C-alpha positions, 0 to 999 in steps of 0.5 A: 146958157153956161158953162159947167166945169165938171169931171167924170171918173169912169171904168170899163174900157182899154185906153190902149184901144185905137178908138179909145178918145173916138168912142166919147168923141162919137158919143157926144163927148165932143166938149171934153178932154178924155185922159186916163191918170191913175188906172182912171179914165177921166172925162173933162167937160165944159158943157153948155146948158141951162142948168148944172144938172142937165149938164152932168145928166147929158155928159153920164149918158154920153160917157156911158154911150161911149161904152164906159161906166160912170163912176162918180163925178169931181169935183170931189164932195169931200173937201178939207179946209184948203180945199174949201177956202180955194172953192170960195175964195177965202183964206185957209185961215179965215176957214179955219177960225170958222171951223173952230168956232172962233169966227162966225155963229160957232156954227160951221158944219162939223167934218164927215171924215177923219173927224179926230184928225187933223187932216179932217174932212168936209162934205162939200154941199153942206159947207156950201150952203153954209157959206151961202147963208152967211154971204160968203159963197154964190148961190150958184156954187152952192148950187153946183155943189149940190148937184154934184153930190146928188148925182154921186149918190145916184150914181152909187145907188145905180139909179136907173134914171139919174136925170129925173132924180136929180131934176126932182131934187134940184128943183127943190133944192133951188126953192129951199134956198 
């Protein structure tokens, strides 16, 4: 078993309700801290599980059981170069050089948002896989990035069976990397 840390950003409950935090605890979120920040319910998990997809799926079930609506999973799947450096344990300077093609093979993934600005954003899962391919990130980091991406896609599409979708995709993903 391994501990996986992630947050579920949720909505749909009144944070001033007397039983706000108890609802989450009673629903199985006893391995999480619950807060309300900037208009969102934040449920920070440190969930023990065999696989990240199982940890996320069971946490989503608990948040739903508490009466909240899961809006997305974090860590955020869109990252700037500083965040990539932090998550991968590399320097910002090294990432800037990779992104500009001044270091490595010149095949660093392209940004996906704010492409023409100085504050471009990259898809974390794509970058993590690239870093893994070149020995700059662990396989576990890459798998966790992909699992968060898949969970967010399933939430966005309102997939009624997120668990099955994630388990199938992650099995294929693990085999491919």
